[in-house]
PDB file as gemmi writes it, atoms N, CA and C in Angstrom:
CRYST1    1.000    1.000    1.000  90.00  90.00  90.00 P 1                      
ATOM      1  N   MET A   1      23.276 -15.633  16.018  1.00  0.00           N  
ATOM      2  CA  MET A   1      22.288 -16.533  15.452  1.00  0.00           C  
ATOM      3  C   MET A   1      20.888 -15.946  15.666  1.00  0.00           C  
ATOM      4  N   PRO A   2      20.073 -15.854  14.602  1.00  0.00           N  
ATOM      5  CA  PRO A   2      18.741 -15.287  14.743  1.00  0.00           C  
ATOM      6  C   PRO A   2      17.870 -16.116  15.678  1.00  0.00           C  
ATOM      7  N   GLY A   3      16.960 -15.423  16.363  1.00  0.00           N  
ATOM      8  CA  GLY A   3      16.039 -16.099  17.258  1.00  0.00           C  
ATOM      9  C   GLY A   3      14.771 -16.510  16.535  1.00  0.00           C  
ATOM     10  N   SER A   4      13.804 -16.953  17.297  1.00  0.00           N  
ATOM     11  CA  SER A   4      12.515 -17.378  16.776  1.00  0.00           C  
ATOM     12  C   SER A   4      11.651 -16.162  16.448  1.00  0.00           C  
ATOM     13  N   THR A   5      10.718 -16.332  15.510  1.00  0.00           N  
ATOM     14  CA  THR A   5       9.794 -15.246  15.211  1.00  0.00           C  
ATOM     15  C   THR A   5       8.903 -14.949  16.418  1.00  0.00           C  
ATOM     16  N   GLU A   6       8.751 -15.912  17.325  1.00  0.00           N  
ATOM     17  CA  GLU A   6       7.937 -15.699  18.529  1.00  0.00           C  
ATOM     18  C   GLU A   6       8.541 -14.634  19.441  1.00  0.00           C  
ATOM     19  N   GLU A   7       9.830 -14.334  19.274  1.00  0.00           N  
ATOM     20  CA  GLU A   7      10.492 -13.329  20.103  1.00  0.00           C  
ATOM     21  C   GLU A   7      10.220 -11.901  19.623  1.00  0.00           C  
ATOM     22  N   ILE A   8       9.602 -11.739  18.477  1.00  0.00           N  
ATOM     23  CA  ILE A   8       9.320 -10.419  17.931  1.00  0.00           C  
ATOM     24  C   ILE A   8       8.105  -9.837  18.640  1.00  0.00           C  
ATOM     25  N   ASN A   9       8.248  -8.619  19.126  1.00  0.00           N  
ATOM     26  CA  ASN A   9       7.206  -7.989  19.930  1.00  0.00           C  
ATOM     27  C   ASN A   9       6.045  -7.414  19.120  1.00  0.00           C  
ATOM     28  N   TYR A  10       6.211  -7.258  17.827  1.00  0.00           N  
ATOM     29  CA  TYR A  10       5.194  -6.629  16.992  1.00  0.00           C  
ATOM     30  C   TYR A  10       4.380  -7.699  16.266  1.00  0.00           C  
ATOM     31  N   PRO A  11       3.092  -7.860  16.619  1.00  0.00           N  
ATOM     32  CA  PRO A  11       2.272  -8.937  16.051  1.00  0.00           C  
ATOM     33  C   PRO A  11       2.189  -8.910  14.526  1.00  0.00           C  
ATOM     34  N   GLN A  12       2.062  -7.719  13.919  1.00  0.00           N  
ATOM     35  CA  GLN A  12       1.946  -7.654  12.459  1.00  0.00           C  
ATOM     36  C   GLN A  12       3.244  -8.101  11.788  1.00  0.00           C  
ATOM     37  N   VAL A  13       4.379  -7.703  12.343  1.00  0.00           N  
ATOM     38  CA  VAL A  13       5.664  -8.108  11.792  1.00  0.00           C  
ATOM     39  C   VAL A  13       5.841  -9.616  11.939  1.00  0.00           C  
ATOM     40  N   ARG A  14       5.481 -10.129  13.117  1.00  0.00           N  
ATOM     41  CA  ARG A  14       5.581 -11.571  13.371  1.00  0.00           C  
ATOM     42  C   ARG A  14       4.716 -12.352  12.381  1.00  0.00           C  
ATOM     43  N   LYS A  15       3.482 -11.882  12.141  1.00  0.00           N  
ATOM     44  CA  LYS A  15       2.570 -12.551  11.216  1.00  0.00           C  
ATOM     45  C   LYS A  15       3.135 -12.541   9.791  1.00  0.00           C  
ATOM     46  N   MET A  16       3.664 -11.407   9.353  1.00  0.00           N  
ATOM     47  CA  MET A  16       4.220 -11.312   8.002  1.00  0.00           C  
ATOM     48  C   MET A  16       5.428 -12.226   7.831  1.00  0.00           C  
ATOM     49  N   LEU A  17       6.291 -12.290   8.838  1.00  0.00           N  
ATOM     50  CA  LEU A  17       7.464 -13.164   8.760  1.00  0.00           C  
ATOM     51  C   LEU A  17       7.061 -14.632   8.728  1.00  0.00           C  
ATOM     52  N   LYS A  18       6.082 -15.009   9.529  1.00  0.00           N  
ATOM     53  CA  LYS A  18       5.620 -16.398   9.517  1.00  0.00           C  
ATOM     54  C   LYS A  18       5.047 -16.756   8.152  1.00  0.00           C  
ATOM     55  N   CYS A  19       4.282 -15.847   7.571  1.00  0.00           N  
ATOM     56  CA  CYS A  19       3.705 -16.086   6.253  1.00  0.00           C  
ATOM     57  C   CYS A  19       4.814 -16.218   5.210  1.00  0.00           C  
ATOM     58  N   ALA A  20       5.832 -15.392   5.294  1.00  0.00           N  
ATOM     59  CA  ALA A  20       6.933 -15.442   4.330  1.00  0.00           C  
ATOM     60  C   ALA A  20       7.724 -16.741   4.458  1.00  0.00           C  
ATOM     61  N   GLN A  21       7.758 -17.313   5.654  1.00  0.00           N  
ATOM     62  CA  GLN A  21       8.510 -18.548   5.862  1.00  0.00           C  
ATOM     63  C   GLN A  21       7.766 -19.769   5.331  1.00  0.00           C  
ATOM     64  N   LYS A  22       6.446 -19.673   5.180  1.00  0.00           N  
ATOM     65  CA  LYS A  22       5.649 -20.785   4.664  1.00  0.00           C  
ATOM     66  C   LYS A  22       5.518 -20.611   3.163  1.00  0.00           C  
ATOM     67  N   GLU A  23       6.173 -21.444   2.414  1.00  0.00           N  
ATOM     68  CA  GLU A  23       6.209 -21.297   0.960  1.00  0.00           C  
ATOM     69  C   GLU A  23       4.823 -21.321   0.336  1.00  0.00           C  
ATOM     70  N   GLU A  24       3.952 -22.192   0.815  1.00  0.00           N  
ATOM     71  CA  GLU A  24       2.642 -22.306   0.195  1.00  0.00           C  
ATOM     72  C   GLU A  24       1.762 -21.094   0.456  1.00  0.00           C  
ATOM     73  N   GLU A  25       2.022 -20.326   1.506  1.00  0.00           N  
ATOM     74  CA  GLU A  25       1.211 -19.164   1.822  1.00  0.00           C  
ATOM     75  C   GLU A  25       1.873 -17.853   1.437  1.00  0.00           C  
ATOM     76  N   SER A  26       3.087 -17.887   0.920  1.00  0.00           N  
ATOM     77  CA  SER A  26       3.803 -16.642   0.684  1.00  0.00           C  
ATOM     78  C   SER A  26       3.489 -16.021  -0.671  1.00  0.00           C  
ATOM     79  N   HIS A  27       2.675 -16.664  -1.491  1.00  0.00           N  
ATOM     80  CA  HIS A  27       2.354 -16.130  -2.807  1.00  0.00           C  
ATOM     81  C   HIS A  27       0.866 -15.842  -2.896  1.00  0.00           C  
ATOM     82  N   VAL A  28       0.551 -14.584  -3.195  1.00  0.00           N  
ATOM     83  CA  VAL A  28      -0.834 -14.181  -3.381  1.00  0.00           C  
ATOM     84  C   VAL A  28      -0.884 -13.347  -4.649  1.00  0.00           C  
ATOM     85  N   ASP A  29      -1.773 -13.695  -5.576  1.00  0.00           N  
ATOM     86  CA  ASP A  29      -1.959 -12.892  -6.772  1.00  0.00           C  
ATOM     87  C   ASP A  29      -2.814 -11.684  -6.426  1.00  0.00           C  
ATOM     88  N   VAL A  30      -2.306 -10.503  -6.746  1.00  0.00           N  
ATOM     89  CA  VAL A  30      -3.050  -9.270  -6.543  1.00  0.00           C  
ATOM     90  C   VAL A  30      -3.279  -8.670  -7.925  1.00  0.00           C  
ATOM     91  N   HIS A  31      -4.536  -8.613  -8.328  1.00  0.00           N  
ATOM     92  CA  HIS A  31      -4.881  -8.061  -9.634  1.00  0.00           C  
ATOM     93  C   HIS A  31      -5.392  -6.640  -9.445  1.00  0.00           C  
ATOM     94  N   PHE A  32      -4.846  -5.725 -10.249  1.00  0.00           N  
ATOM     95  CA  PHE A  32      -5.288  -4.345 -10.146  1.00  0.00           C  
ATOM     96  C   PHE A  32      -5.201  -3.665 -11.499  1.00  0.00           C  
ATOM     97  N   LYS A  33      -5.995  -2.610 -11.637  1.00  0.00           N  
ATOM     98  CA  LYS A  33      -5.994  -1.787 -12.840  1.00  0.00           C  
ATOM     99  C   LYS A  33      -5.420  -0.431 -12.444  1.00  0.00           C  
ATOM    100  N   ARG A  34      -4.401   0.046 -13.165  1.00  0.00           N  
ATOM    101  CA  ARG A  34      -3.705   1.282 -12.810  1.00  0.00           C  
ATOM    102  C   ARG A  34      -4.061   2.401 -13.782  1.00  0.00           C  
ATOM    103  N   THR A  35      -4.310   3.574 -13.209  1.00  0.00           N  
ATOM    104  CA  THR A  35      -4.496   4.798 -13.969  1.00  0.00           C  
ATOM    105  C   THR A  35      -3.448   5.789 -13.475  1.00  0.00           C  
ATOM    106  N   VAL A  36      -2.746   6.419 -14.415  1.00  0.00           N  
ATOM    107  CA  VAL A  36      -1.639   7.306 -14.044  1.00  0.00           C  
ATOM    108  C   VAL A  36      -1.807   8.662 -14.715  1.00  0.00           C  
ATOM    109  N   ALA A  37      -1.522   9.713 -13.965  1.00  0.00           N  
ATOM    110  CA  ALA A  37      -1.417  11.068 -14.499  1.00  0.00           C  
ATOM    111  C   ALA A  37      -0.075  11.603 -14.026  1.00  0.00           C  
ATOM    112  N   SER A  38       0.695  12.163 -14.954  1.00  0.00           N  
ATOM    113  CA  SER A  38       2.044  12.570 -14.585  1.00  0.00           C  
ATOM    114  C   SER A  38       2.469  13.820 -15.336  1.00  0.00           C  
ATOM    115  N   ASN A  39       3.154  14.681 -14.622  1.00  0.00           N  
ATOM    116  CA  ASN A  39       3.842  15.823 -15.210  1.00  0.00           C  
ATOM    117  C   ASN A  39       5.281  15.710 -14.712  1.00  0.00           C  
ATOM    118  N   PRO A  40       6.224  15.332 -15.578  1.00  0.00           N  
ATOM    119  CA  PRO A  40       7.609  15.078 -15.139  1.00  0.00           C  
ATOM    120  C   PRO A  40       8.276  16.247 -14.416  1.00  0.00           C  
ATOM    121  N   SER A  41       7.708  17.437 -14.533  1.00  0.00           N  
ATOM    122  CA  SER A  41       8.316  18.567 -13.834  1.00  0.00           C  
ATOM    123  C   SER A  41       7.701  18.815 -12.462  1.00  0.00           C  
ATOM    124  N   SER A  42       6.634  18.044 -12.109  1.00  0.00           N  
ATOM    125  CA  SER A  42       6.011  18.345 -10.824  1.00  0.00           C  
ATOM    126  C   SER A  42       5.457  17.134 -10.078  1.00  0.00           C  
ATOM    127  N   LEU A  43       4.369  16.515 -10.554  1.00  0.00           N  
ATOM    128  CA  LEU A  43       3.609  15.560  -9.743  1.00  0.00           C  
ATOM    129  C   LEU A  43       3.250  14.311 -10.535  1.00  0.00           C  
ATOM    130  N   LEU A  44       3.270  13.166  -9.862  1.00  0.00           N  
ATOM    131  CA  LEU A  44       2.785  11.907 -10.421  1.00  0.00           C  
ATOM    132  C   LEU A  44       1.659  11.413  -9.526  1.00  0.00           C  
ATOM    133  N   VAL A  45       0.536  11.055 -10.138  1.00  0.00           N  
ATOM    134  CA  VAL A  45      -0.604  10.492  -9.411  1.00  0.00           C  
ATOM    135  C   VAL A  45      -0.896   9.132 -10.018  1.00  0.00           C  
ATOM    136  N   SER A  46      -0.907   8.106  -9.185  1.00  0.00           N  
ATOM    137  CA  SER A  46      -1.170   6.744  -9.631  1.00  0.00           C  
ATOM    138  C   SER A  46      -2.330   6.195  -8.800  1.00  0.00           C  
ATOM    139  N   ALA A  47      -3.392   5.751  -9.490  1.00  0.00           N  
ATOM    140  CA  ALA A  47      -4.549   5.168  -8.807  1.00  0.00           C  
ATOM    141  C   ALA A  47      -4.676   3.719  -9.237  1.00  0.00           C  
ATOM    142  N   ASP A  48      -4.593   2.796  -8.286  1.00  0.00           N  
ATOM    143  CA  ASP A  48      -4.727   1.368  -8.555  1.00  0.00           C  
ATOM    144  C   ASP A  48      -6.057   0.872  -7.992  1.00  0.00           C  
ATOM    145  N   GLU A  49      -6.897   0.284  -8.850  1.00  0.00           N  
ATOM    146  CA  GLU A  49      -8.128  -0.349  -8.399  1.00  0.00           C  
ATOM    147  C   GLU A  49      -7.816  -1.816  -8.158  1.00  0.00           C  
ATOM    148  N   VAL A  50      -7.758  -2.218  -6.895  1.00  0.00           N  
ATOM    149  CA  VAL A  50      -7.461  -3.605  -6.547  1.00  0.00           C  
ATOM    150  C   VAL A  50      -8.735  -4.402  -6.748  1.00  0.00           C  
ATOM    151  N   GLN A  51      -8.664  -5.360  -7.661  1.00  0.00           N  
ATOM    152  CA  GLN A  51      -9.852  -6.094  -8.096  1.00  0.00           C  
ATOM    153  C   GLN A  51      -9.982  -7.399  -7.313  1.00  0.00           C  
ATOM    154  N   GLN A  52     -10.939  -7.401  -6.417  1.00  0.00           N  
ATOM    155  CA  GLN A  52     -11.245  -8.567  -5.588  1.00  0.00           C  
ATOM    156  C   GLN A  52     -12.711  -8.502  -5.225  1.00  0.00           C  
ATOM    157  N   ALA A  53     -13.154  -9.357  -4.320  1.00  0.00           N  
ATOM    158  CA  ALA A  53     -14.572  -9.394  -3.942  1.00  0.00           C  
ATOM    159  C   ALA A  53     -15.062  -8.029  -3.447  1.00  0.00           C  
ATOM    160  N   ASN A  54     -14.262  -7.351  -2.655  1.00  0.00           N  
ATOM    161  CA  ASN A  54     -14.566  -6.001  -2.178  1.00  0.00           C  
ATOM    162  C   ASN A  54     -13.481  -5.068  -2.705  1.00  0.00           C  
ATOM    163  N   PRO A  55     -13.628  -4.552  -3.923  1.00  0.00           N  
ATOM    164  CA  PRO A  55     -12.561  -3.751  -4.510  1.00  0.00           C  
ATOM    165  C   PRO A  55     -12.274  -2.487  -3.706  1.00  0.00           C  
ATOM    166  N   PHE A  56     -11.043  -2.041  -3.767  1.00  0.00           N  
ATOM    167  CA  PHE A  56     -10.648  -0.782  -3.143  1.00  0.00           C  
ATOM    168  C   PHE A  56      -9.560  -0.157  -4.003  1.00  0.00           C  
ATOM    169  N   TYR A  57      -9.233   1.084  -3.715  1.00  0.00           N  
ATOM    170  CA  TYR A  57      -8.253   1.828  -4.496  1.00  0.00           C  
ATOM    171  C   TYR A  57      -7.034   2.152  -3.644  1.00  0.00           C  
ATOM    172  N   VAL A  58      -5.882   2.159  -4.297  1.00  0.00           N  
ATOM    173  CA  VAL A  58      -4.640   2.614  -3.680  1.00  0.00           C  
ATOM    174  C   VAL A  58      -4.173   3.802  -4.511  1.00  0.00           C  
ATOM    175  N   LEU A  59      -4.060   4.954  -3.883  1.00  0.00           N  
ATOM    176  CA  LEU A  59      -3.645   6.166  -4.565  1.00  0.00           C  
ATOM    177  C   LEU A  59      -2.248   6.535  -4.095  1.00  0.00           C  
ATOM    178  N   GLU A  60      -1.357   6.759  -5.042  1.00  0.00           N  
ATOM    179  CA  GLU A  60       0.003   7.174  -4.709  1.00  0.00           C  
ATOM    180  C   GLU A  60       0.247   8.553  -5.290  1.00  0.00           C  
ATOM    181  N   LEU A  61       0.811   9.413  -4.483  1.00  0.00           N  
ATOM    182  CA  LEU A  61       1.206  10.748  -4.915  1.00  0.00           C  
ATOM    183  C   LEU A  61       2.719  10.852  -4.766  1.00  0.00           C  
ATOM    184  N   LYS A  62       3.385  11.307  -5.822  1.00  0.00           N  
ATOM    185  CA  LYS A  62       4.834  11.485  -5.755  1.00  0.00           C  
ATOM    186  C   LYS A  62       5.190  12.815  -6.411  1.00  0.00           C  
ATOM    187  N   VAL A  63       6.138  13.496  -5.812  1.00  0.00           N  
ATOM    188  CA  VAL A  63       6.631  14.743  -6.390  1.00  0.00           C  
ATOM    189  C   VAL A  63       8.090  14.567  -6.752  1.00  0.00           C  
ATOM    190  N   TYR A  64       8.543  15.426  -7.616  1.00  0.00           N  
ATOM    191  CA  TYR A  64       9.927  15.337  -8.057  1.00  0.00           C  
ATOM    192  C   TYR A  64      10.825  16.214  -7.193  1.00  0.00           C  
ATOM    193  N   ASP A  65      10.453  17.473  -6.958  1.00  0.00           N  
ATOM    194  CA  ASP A  65      11.294  18.342  -6.128  1.00  0.00           C  
ATOM    195  C   ASP A  65      10.516  19.353  -5.311  1.00  0.00           C  
ATOM    196  N   ASN A  66       9.218  19.151  -5.122  1.00  0.00           N  
ATOM    197  CA  ASN A  66       8.393  20.181  -4.509  1.00  0.00           C  
ATOM    198  C   ASN A  66       7.572  19.593  -3.361  1.00  0.00           C  
ATOM    199  N   LYS A  67       8.124  19.653  -2.163  1.00  0.00           N  
ATOM    200  CA  LYS A  67       7.433  19.079  -1.003  1.00  0.00           C  
ATOM    201  C   LYS A  67       6.133  19.811  -0.686  1.00  0.00           C  
ATOM    202  N   GLN A  68       6.091  21.117  -0.964  1.00  0.00           N  
ATOM    203  CA  GLN A  68       4.871  21.883  -0.718  1.00  0.00           C  
ATOM    204  C   GLN A  68       3.747  21.392  -1.633  1.00  0.00           C  
ATOM    205  N   LEU A  69       4.060  21.087  -2.883  1.00  0.00           N  
ATOM    206  CA  LEU A  69       3.064  20.555  -3.805  1.00  0.00           C  
ATOM    207  C   LEU A  69       2.536  19.211  -3.308  1.00  0.00           C  
ATOM    208  N   LEU A  70       3.413  18.349  -2.804  1.00  0.00           N  
ATOM    209  CA  LEU A  70       2.984  17.057  -2.260  1.00  0.00           C  
ATOM    210  C   LEU A  70       2.034  17.274  -1.090  1.00  0.00           C  
ATOM    211  N   ARG A  71       2.373  18.175  -0.211  1.00  0.00           N  
ATOM    212  CA  ARG A  71       1.523  18.476   0.950  1.00  0.00           C  
ATOM    213  C   ARG A  71       0.149  18.970   0.487  1.00  0.00           C  
ATOM    214  N   GLN A  72       0.123  19.866  -0.502  1.00  0.00           N  
ATOM    215  CA  GLN A  72      -1.144  20.391  -1.011  1.00  0.00           C  
ATOM    216  C   GLN A  72      -1.974  19.283  -1.671  1.00  0.00           C  
ATOM    217  N   ALA A  73      -1.314  18.431  -2.448  1.00  0.00           N  
ATOM    218  CA  ALA A  73      -2.022  17.332  -3.115  1.00  0.00           C  
ATOM    219  C   ALA A  73      -2.588  16.358  -2.085  1.00  0.00           C  
ATOM    220  N   MET A  74      -1.801  16.037  -1.051  1.00  0.00           N  
ATOM    221  CA  MET A  74      -2.276  15.128  -0.011  1.00  0.00           C  
ATOM    222  C   MET A  74      -3.456  15.737   0.748  1.00  0.00           C  
ATOM    223  N   GLN A  75      -3.373  17.034   1.047  1.00  0.00           N  
ATOM    224  CA  GLN A  75      -4.474  17.695   1.751  1.00  0.00           C  
ATOM    225  C   GLN A  75      -5.743  17.663   0.911  1.00  0.00           C  
ATOM    226  N   TYR A  76      -5.609  17.883  -0.381  1.00  0.00           N  
ATOM    227  CA  TYR A  76      -6.769  17.837  -1.271  1.00  0.00           C  
ATOM    228  C   TYR A  76      -7.407  16.448  -1.243  1.00  0.00           C  
ATOM    229  N   VAL A  77      -6.606  15.413  -1.411  1.00  0.00           N  
ATOM    230  CA  VAL A  77      -7.130  14.044  -1.428  1.00  0.00           C  
ATOM    231  C   VAL A  77      -7.784  13.704  -0.095  1.00  0.00           C  
ATOM    232  N   MET A  78      -7.136  14.047   1.009  1.00  0.00           N  
ATOM    233  CA  MET A  78      -7.678  13.733   2.334  1.00  0.00           C  
ATOM    234  C   MET A  78      -8.988  14.489   2.601  1.00  0.00           C  
ATOM    235  N   ARG A  79      -9.108  15.685   2.041  1.00  0.00           N  
ATOM    236  CA  ARG A  79     -10.306  16.501   2.242  1.00  0.00           C  
ATOM    237  C   ARG A  79     -11.469  16.054   1.354  1.00  0.00           C  
ATOM    238  N   GLU A  80     -11.196  15.613   0.133  1.00  0.00           N  
ATOM    239  CA  GLU A  80     -12.237  15.361  -0.859  1.00  0.00           C  
ATOM    240  C   GLU A  80     -12.710  13.908  -0.935  1.00  0.00           C  
ATOM    241  N   PHE A  81     -11.942  12.973  -0.404  1.00  0.00           N  
ATOM    242  CA  PHE A  81     -12.270  11.553  -0.561  1.00  0.00           C  
ATOM    243  C   PHE A  81     -12.190  10.834   0.778  1.00  0.00           C  
ATOM    244  N   PRO A  82     -12.984   9.750   0.952  1.00  0.00           N  
ATOM    245  CA  PRO A  82     -12.871   8.949   2.179  1.00  0.00           C  
ATOM    246  C   PRO A  82     -11.626   8.066   2.075  1.00  0.00           C  
ATOM    247  N   VAL A  83     -10.558   8.470   2.720  1.00  0.00           N  
ATOM    248  CA  VAL A  83      -9.273   7.782   2.560  1.00  0.00           C  
ATOM    249  C   VAL A  83      -8.674   7.420   3.908  1.00  0.00           C  
ATOM    250  N   LEU A  84      -7.724   6.496   3.836  1.00  0.00           N  
ATOM    251  CA  LEU A  84      -6.918   6.101   4.976  1.00  0.00           C  
ATOM    252  C   LEU A  84      -5.466   6.211   4.536  1.00  0.00           C  
ATOM    253  N   GLN A  85      -4.710   7.056   5.196  1.00  0.00           N  
ATOM    254  CA  GLN A  85      -3.305   7.221   4.840  1.00  0.00           C  
ATOM    255  C   GLN A  85      -2.505   6.060   5.428  1.00  0.00           C  
ATOM    256  N   THR A  86      -1.673   5.415   4.585  1.00  0.00           N  
ATOM    257  CA  THR A  86      -0.948   4.234   5.026  1.00  0.00           C  
ATOM    258  C   THR A  86       0.366   4.093   4.281  1.00  0.00           C  
ATOM    259  N   THR A  87       1.230   3.250   4.794  1.00  0.00           N  
ATOM    260  CA  THR A  87       2.481   2.928   4.097  1.00  0.00           C  
ATOM    261  C   THR A  87       2.513   1.447   3.729  1.00  0.00           C  
ATOM    262  N   TYR A  88       1.357   0.752   3.848  1.00  0.00           N  
ATOM    263  CA  TYR A  88       1.294  -0.662   3.497  1.00  0.00           C  
ATOM    264  C   TYR A  88       1.428  -0.866   1.993  1.00  0.00           C  
ATOM    265  N   ARG A  89       1.922  -2.045   1.601  1.00  0.00           N  
ATOM    266  CA  ARG A  89       1.938  -2.446   0.195  1.00  0.00           C  
ATOM    267  C   ARG A  89       0.568  -3.009  -0.164  1.00  0.00           C  
ATOM    268  N   LYS A  90       0.257  -3.076  -1.475  1.00  0.00           N  
ATOM    269  CA  LYS A  90      -1.032  -3.622  -1.906  1.00  0.00           C  
ATOM    270  C   LYS A  90      -1.229  -5.036  -1.381  1.00  0.00           C  
ATOM    271  N   LEU A  91      -0.183  -5.852  -1.416  1.00  0.00           N  
ATOM    272  CA  LEU A  91      -0.279  -7.236  -0.925  1.00  0.00           C  
ATOM    273  C   LEU A  91      -0.713  -7.246   0.540  1.00  0.00           C  
ATOM    274  N   ASP A  92      -0.116  -6.384   1.347  1.00  0.00           N  
ATOM    275  CA  ASP A  92      -0.470  -6.340   2.765  1.00  0.00           C  
ATOM    276  C   ASP A  92      -1.910  -5.867   2.954  1.00  0.00           C  
ATOM    277  N   LEU A  93      -2.351  -4.893   2.147  1.00  0.00           N  
ATOM    278  CA  LEU A  93      -3.721  -4.394   2.253  1.00  0.00           C  
ATOM    279  C   LEU A  93      -4.725  -5.478   1.903  1.00  0.00           C  
ATOM    280  N   VAL A  94      -4.426  -6.261   0.882  1.00  0.00           N  
ATOM    281  CA  VAL A  94      -5.311  -7.369   0.494  1.00  0.00           C  
ATOM    282  C   VAL A  94      -5.426  -8.343   1.658  1.00  0.00           C  
ATOM    283  N   GLY A  95      -4.304  -8.660   2.299  1.00  0.00           N  
ATOM    284  CA  GLY A  95      -4.313  -9.562   3.445  1.00  0.00           C  
ATOM    285  C   GLY A  95      -5.105  -9.012   4.614  1.00  0.00           C  
ATOM    286  N   LEU A  96      -5.020  -7.708   4.841  1.00  0.00           N  
ATOM    287  CA  LEU A  96      -5.752  -7.083   5.939  1.00  0.00           C  
ATOM    288  C   LEU A  96      -7.253  -7.075   5.690  1.00  0.00           C  
ATOM    289  N   ARG A  97      -7.658  -7.087   4.418  1.00  0.00           N  
ATOM    290  CA  ARG A  97      -9.076  -7.051   4.079  1.00  0.00           C  
ATOM    291  C   ARG A  97      -9.687  -8.440   4.054  1.00  0.00           C  
ATOM    292  N   GLY A  98      -8.918  -9.469   4.371  1.00  0.00           N  
ATOM    293  CA  GLY A  98      -9.477 -10.795   4.549  1.00  0.00           C  
ATOM    294  C   GLY A  98      -9.719 -11.582   3.292  1.00  0.00           C  
ATOM    295  N   VAL A  99      -8.875 -11.410   2.282  1.00  0.00           N  
ATOM    296  CA  VAL A  99      -9.039 -12.192   1.050  1.00  0.00           C  
ATOM    297  C   VAL A  99      -8.625 -13.613   1.307  1.00  0.00           C  
TER     298      VAL A  99                                                      
END                                                                             
């Protein structure tokens, strides 16, 4: 039998689970504009402008079969732009920014 969410040692996980359990708080509209550049033989770049009071961008890089290309693309982005590397979803990022 599952225990209480209070037994979870990770505060962020506990917070997300509590939010998911409350029906009225579990739905947040996230509006964004997506720009995509893709070469099916190598790299996909997706830039989402999350439209809110303090807009921000989510950039996704994906490769098809070339890990070295992904590493080079990530190094370029990290070097040329003020970025934070993360594995959060857009919904979680919106929540972290205090919407």
